[in-house]
C-alpha positions, 0 to 999 in steps of 0.5 A, spaced: 500 500 500 505 504 501 509 503 495 502 504 491 502 511 494 509 513 493 508 512 486 503 518 486 508 522 490 509 529 487 513 535 489 512 542 487 518 546 483 521 552 486 518 556 480 511 553 483 512 555 490 514 562 488 508 563 484 503 560 489 507 565 494 506 571 490 498 569 489 497 568 496 500 575 498 496 578 492 490 575 495 492 578 502 493 585 500 486 585 496 483 582 502 486 585 508 484 583 515 480 589 518 483 590 526 478 592 531 476 599 533 480 598 540 486 595 536 485 601 531 485 606 537 491 603 540 495 603 534 494 610 532 495 613 540 501 609 541 505 610 534 501 616 531 500 622 534 504 620 540 510 621 536 508 628 534 513 633 539 508 638 541 503 632 544 508 629 548 508 634 554 500 633 553 501 625 554 506 626 560 501 631 563 495 627 562 499 621 566 501 626 571 494 628 572 492 621 573 497 618 577 498 624 582 491 628 581 489 634 579 491 638 586 498 640 583 496 641 576 491 646 579 496 649 584 500 651 578 496 655 575 498 661 578 506 659 578 511 664 576 518 663 572 522 661 578 517 657 582 517 650 583 510 649 579 512 653 573 514 647 569 508 644 571 504 650 568 508 651 562 509 644 560 503 640 562 497 645 563 498 649 557 500 643 552 493 640 554 489 646 553 492 647 546 491 639 545 484 640 547 483 646 542 480 643 535 478 648 530 483 653 528 479 659 531 479 655 538 487 654 537 488 661 535 484 663 542 489 659 546 495 662 543 492 669 545 491 667 552 498 664 552 501 670 550 497 674 555 499 670 560 507 671 559 505 679 559 501 678 566 507 674 569 512 679 567 507 685 570 507 681 577 514 679 577 516 687 576 511 688 582 514 683 586 521 686 584 523 679 581 523 681 573 530 680 571 533 681 564 534 673 563 526 672 565 524 678 561 528 676 555 524 669 556 517 671 557 518 676 551 520 671 546 515 666 548 510 672 547 512 673 540 512 666 539 505 665 541 503 671 537 506 668 531 502 662 532 495 666 533 496 669 526 497 663 523 491 660 526 487 666 524 489 666 517 488 658 517 481 659 520 479 665 514 481 660 509 475 655 512 470 661 512 470 662 519 471 669 518 466 672 524 470 667 529 476 670 527 474 677 528 471 675 535 478 672 537 482 678 534 477 683 537 478 680 544 486 680 543 486 687 541 482 689 547 487 685 552 493 688 549 491 695 549 490 694 556 497 691 558 500 696 554 497 702 558 499 698 564 506 696 563 507 704 561 504 706 568 508 700 572 515 703 569 513 709 572 512 707 579 517 701 579 524 705 577 528 699 578 524 695 573 523 701 568 528 698 563 525 691 562 518 693 562 519 699 557 522 693 552 516 689 553 511 695 553 514 696 546 513 689 544 506 689 546 505 696 543 507 693 536 503 687 536 497 692 538 498 695 531 499 689 527 493 685 531 488 692 530 490 692 522 489 685 521 482 686 525 480 692 521 482 688 514 477 682 517 471 687 519 472 690 512 470 684 509 465 682 514 462 689 513 460 688 505 456 681 507 449 681 508 448 673 508 444 669 513 450 667 517 452 674 518 445 676 520 445 671 525 452 673 528 450 680 528 443 679 532 447 675 537 452 680 538 446 685 538 443 681 544 449 681 548 450 689 547 443 690 549 444 687 555 450 690 557 448 697 555 441 696 559 445 695 565 450 701 564 444 705 563 440 703 569 447 704 573 447 711 571 440 712 572 441 710 579 447 714 580 443 720 578 437 718 583 441 719 589 443 726 587 441 730 593 437 737 591 443 741 593 447 738 588 441 738 583 441 745 584 448 746 583 448 742 577 442 746 574 446 753 575 452 750 572 448 748 566 445 754 565 452 758 566 457 755 561 464 759 561 467 755 556 461 757 551 461 765 553 469 765 551 467 762 544 470 755 546 465 749 543 463 744 548 465 737 547 462 731 550 465 724 550 460 718 548 460 712 551 463 707 546 458 701 548 452 706 547 454 709 541 456 702 538 449 699 540 445 705 536 449 705 530 449 698 529 442 697 530 441 703 525 445 698 520 441 692 522 434 695 521 436 697 514 439 690 512 446 692 513 448 686 517 455 686 516 456 693 518 452 692 524 456 686 526 462 691 526 459 696 530 456 691 535 463 688 535 466 695 537 461 696 543 463 689 545 471 690 544 470 697 549 466 692 554 472 687 554 477 692 555 474 695 561 473 688 564 480 686 563 483 693 565 479 692 572 482 685 572 489 687 571 489 692 576 485 688 581 491 682 580 496 687 581 493 691 587 495 697 582 490 704 582 491 710 578 490 716 582 486 721 578 488 728 578 489 735 574 495 736 570 501 735 573 498 733 580 496 726 576 500 721 579 500 713 579 499 710 586 502 703 589 496 701 594 502 698 598 505 705 599 499 708 599 497 704 606 503 708 609 501 714 606 494 713 609 497 712 616 501 719 616 495 722 613 490 720 619 495 722 624 495 729 621 488 729 620 487 728 628 491 734 629 486 738 625 480 735 627 478 740 633 480 746 628 475 743 623 469 742 628 470 750 630 470 752 623 464 748 621 458 752 624 461 758 621 461 755 614 454 752 615 452 759 616 456 762 610 453 757 606 446 758 608 447 766 607 449 764 600 443 759 599 438 765 601 442 770 596 441 765 590 434 763 592 432 771 592 435 772 585 432 766 582 425 768 584 426 775 582 429 773 575 434 778 577 442 778 575 445 772 578 449 773 584 456 774 584 458 770 590 455 763 589 457 764 581 464 765 583 463 758 588 460 754 582 464 756 576 471 753 578 468 747 579 465 747 572 471 749 568 475 744 573 480 750 576 
């Protein structure tokens, strides 16, 4: 039996083996085995995006967050250059935030935020006397790097027809940069030891204000010519926001006016009736609230169907609101106020130094309080006599009395 099978034994030649092997490989290439969803995720996560250098810090950050917890990451949010946790802030927290931004306009917004953080860090370090030359150079370099990223991402977003979103991030970035440029100027005048470093950063920020403003103007010029439904919806959304904010401002103004006492109202009435500037031929000038002005002009454009123009007007109002808010936040964080005065008397005042001055002033006031109390009765009588003279003149319709006029006019013209 064995011999009978052996006589049918057949062996493949080398050529036949090679041909069969080639056919099998061709079949496998034409009918690949599809990996499961988990296998695809693991392969892409491990060998794909993880190889990109900008995602490595994000992966390390997620690992730290899972192993250590969110406490350290949260504590690093306010870290400054030179602090132990600053590396966690810049190499973990911020890369994770950047990785989570998906659209070009979202990435541009993150780049703007990171650029502003570097400026804020320089301001805080200067206020604490810790802004060295090396730190300033590093922060200024990082600021420029993030601004370049911002410009690249906004350009990419414009190509993807997200021009309204680009206008939003440009407007917000411009408002914030303007505030920081002004604050840096003021800080350099009250912190002489950091004046040189702050002046360098201020020049860099001021230059970027000009470039961002120019880019924003170009984008808004394009938007102002549009009148499609997308632009209409965007303008309508901005209109609702500005109306809400403007309503709050109007209410606040009304409330302040309602609190004015009758003597104050009478004094204001007299000052309105007598305008020394008008008598001297000087035209009266008034500064309108940019929020109210943007709302009014935008609403007028919206009513006639100029939705792109309305969008830009509402955007200008929102930019003014953004600038006010950023200014308040920055000064609160730095504990920095600007004393308002007239002419050469205007000066910047550090709150920490003001506290010492306040203590000295209180001692001086205590020494003069008795003298002020003795003079109080005489002042009240004098005011009463002036008030009677004013009432008598008003009731008879005669010429305005000289004495009350001299008391009020300097207030009107700011003397």
